N, C-alpha and C positions, 0 to 999 in steps of 0.2 A: 405630416410633420407638424410639430407644435406651432402655434400661431406666432407670427412675427409682429403682431400689433404692439405698439409701444404705449398705448393707453387704453383704459376702459372708459367708454363714453357713458356717462350716467346723466342723461338729459343735459342740463347746463353745467354739470360738474364732471370733472375728469380725474382719473387716478393713473399715475404713471406706472407702467408695467416694465420695470427695469430689472426684475429679479428680486427686488426688496420685498420681503413678506408684508402683507397687509392684514391687519387684525380687524375682524368684524365683531363689534361688541354686541352682545345679546341684551336686549331690553324687553323683557316679558312684562306686559301690563295685564297679566292674568292672575287668577286666584289659585290655580292648581298646577302650575309648571313644576317639574319634579325637583328643581333645586331652589328657585327663587320665587315661587308662586306667592302672590300677595304682597311682596316686598315693595313693588313699584306700581301698585294699582291706582294710586291717586295721581292727578296731573302734576302737582308740584314735585312729588317723589320721582315720577318718571322723567320729567325734564331735568331734574337735578342729576339723576343717574346717567342720563344720556350725555350731559355735558361732562360729567366725570369720566365716562368711557373715552370721550375724545381727548380729554386732558391726559389720560393714561396712554394714549397712542392708537386709539381706534381710527381706522380709515373710513369705516362705514358703521352706522348704527342700525341694527336689525330689530325692528319693532314688531312684536307679535301679540295678538289679542286672543289667540286660540292655542291652547296647549296641544302638543302632539306626542306627549309622553305615553308610554304603554298604558292602556286602559282609560285614555282621556274621554271626556264627555264633550261632544260638539255643542258649541254655544249658538251657532248660526251667524250668518253674515251681518244681520242688523246689530247684534250685540258686539261683534268684532269691530264694526265701524264705529260704534259708540265709544269703544275703548281706545281705538288707535288714532282716529282722526284728530282729536284735540292735541294729542301728544306730538303727532307729526307736524302739525301747524306750528307749534311752539318751537320744536327742535329746528325746523327749517329757518326760523327767525334767529335762533341763538347759536347756530353752529354752521361752519362751512363744509362739514363732512356730508357726503351723500347719505340719505336716509332710505333704508330698505323696509318694505312691508313684507312680513313673513305670513303668507296666506296662500291657500289653494282655492279661494273663491274669487272669481272674476269681479264680482260686485264690490268686494272689499278692496281689491287691487285698484279698481277704477276710482273709488272714493279716496283712497290713500294717495294716489297719484294726483288727483284733482286738488288735494290738500298740500301738495308740494313734494311728495316722496319721489325718489329718483330710481329706485331699484325694486323689483318684485322677486321675492324668494319663494318659489313654488316647490313644495316638498313632493309634489306629484309630477314634476317635469312636464307640465302642459298636457298631461294625459288624464286628468280628472275632470276639470271644468272646460268644456269645449270652447268657451268664450274667452279664456284667459289669454291665449296667444294674441288675439286681435286687440285686446285691451292694452297689452304691453306695447304692441307695435304702434297703435294709435297715439299713445302718449310719448313715444320715443324713449321709453325707459330701458334701463339695463335689466338683465334677468339672471338670477341664480336658479339653475334647473337641476333638480335632484333625481337620482335613480331611486325608485320606490316600487318594487315589484314583489308582491307577496309570494308569487310562484317560484321565485329564485331558490327558496329553501329546498324545494324538491326538484329543481331543474337539473337535467343531465348536462354534462359538459363543463367547460371551464368557466369559473365564476366571472373572470374579467371579460371573457368573450360575451357572456350573457349580459353583463352591465353595458358593454359597448353596443350591443344590439338594441337595448332599451333606449340608451342615450342617442343613438343614431336616429331612432324613430322620433325622439323629442326634437332633435335638430331639424328633422324634416318638417315637423309641425311649425317650428319657429320660422323656417325658411318660407314655407307656404304663406304664413301670415305677414311676412315682410319685416320680421325682426332683424335688425342689423347684426351680423355675426360678431362685429367688434364690441357688441354690448352683452355678450353671453359668457357666463361662468358656469361650469359644470361641477356637480357635487355627487360623489359616489354613494351617498346615503348610508353611512355607517349607522347600524342599529335599526334600519328600516327594512323589514322583510328578509333578514339574513340570519343565519345561525352564527353562533360565536366563532366557530371555525372559519366561516366565510368572512366575517368581519375582520378577523386577524389576517387572513390571506389577502384581502383587499388592501389593508393597511401596509402590508409588506410589498405590494405591487402597484402602488399608486402611480408611479411614473409611467406605467404602461398605458394609462388613460390619457396621457398627454398627446398621444397620437391622434386623438379626436380633434385636436387643433384649437382648443380653448383653454384658458386658465382654469385651474381646479380650486375648489373650496373644500376644506375638510371641517366637518362639524362633529367633534368627539368630546367636547368639553363636559367633563364629569359624568359621562354616560355609563351605562351598565356594562359596556364592553370592557371598561376598566375594572368594574366591580367583579366581573367573572374571573379576572386574573388575581386581583389584590384582595378581594372579599372585604370591600370598604363601602360605607355609605357615601352619598353624594358630597357631603361636607368634607370628606377626607380624600377626595380623588384629584386634588390639584396636581400632585407630583406625577400621577399617571397621565394626566392631560398634558403636562409640560413635556413628558417623554414622547408622546405621540406627535405633538406639535413639532418638536425638533426632528423626529424621524421623517415627518412629512416635508418639512423644509428641505431636508437633505435629498429628497426625491423630486424636488422642483415644484411642490405645491405652493401657490402664491397667496392664497386667502385662507384664513383660519378663524372660524366662528367660535368665539369663546365668551365665558362669563368673566374671567379674570384677565383683563386686557394687559395690565402692566406686567404681570409675571410672564404671561405668554409672549409678550413683545420682547422681553429680555431673552427668553429661550430661543425665540425665532431669530433674533439678531445674531446670537452666538452661532446657531446652526448655519445661518446664511453666510457668515464670515468664513466658516470652515468650508462650505460648499464652493465659495468663490475661489478658494485656494486649492481645491481638490483636483 
């Protein structure tokens, strides 16, 4: 059954889980992210953007120093740390919102958490870097754990069942490391290791993943899953993003990782109002 936890524990900061959607604002301090690469690479620009995301309604700021767009070039943990740690230190001082570090390297997560971050967003769901789970547990951080299995494209059987199998393995790793279940959010990983048909099917069946017992996060902001339907570049995919945010809220998804916080917050609030009266 879905979790009855009433709050997400993010170290010394907490978020109420009462059905109200939470917006996770994307803050890429990269040069090559598919939509906003290079826009917030300097420290002043990144801190200003982070504060704006909170003003627009973000509950969490997700800071990333490594692009994971298709065809990305890995920069390495040292460069990631150089990019993200100064930003995190400043944001912790200037906002009360939990700060998330978007990384799949344990060394980067460790440095970010030491700098004051509250959440680790691991796009490999603890199944890439074997040290990641222990780092999260040691710091008492919250974790966003994503499905990312390239074999799914060719996997037999039901797509949701396959995602559940992967995420159940992730939850087992978390449990063995001592990560508090009340600190875990799960992400179905739209656009990662999935065909377009699989992406759309998952989006239509998000509510089935709630049986894993954790809040869900959806990350579809301006992604190619929208382009494959609307044939539009990233700059013109806002309406498609808003439609998917509203559909996800209607299915009970509580966290929405987006570039455009204000617009998505409005769409999410409208969808949540309908859901409450449905």
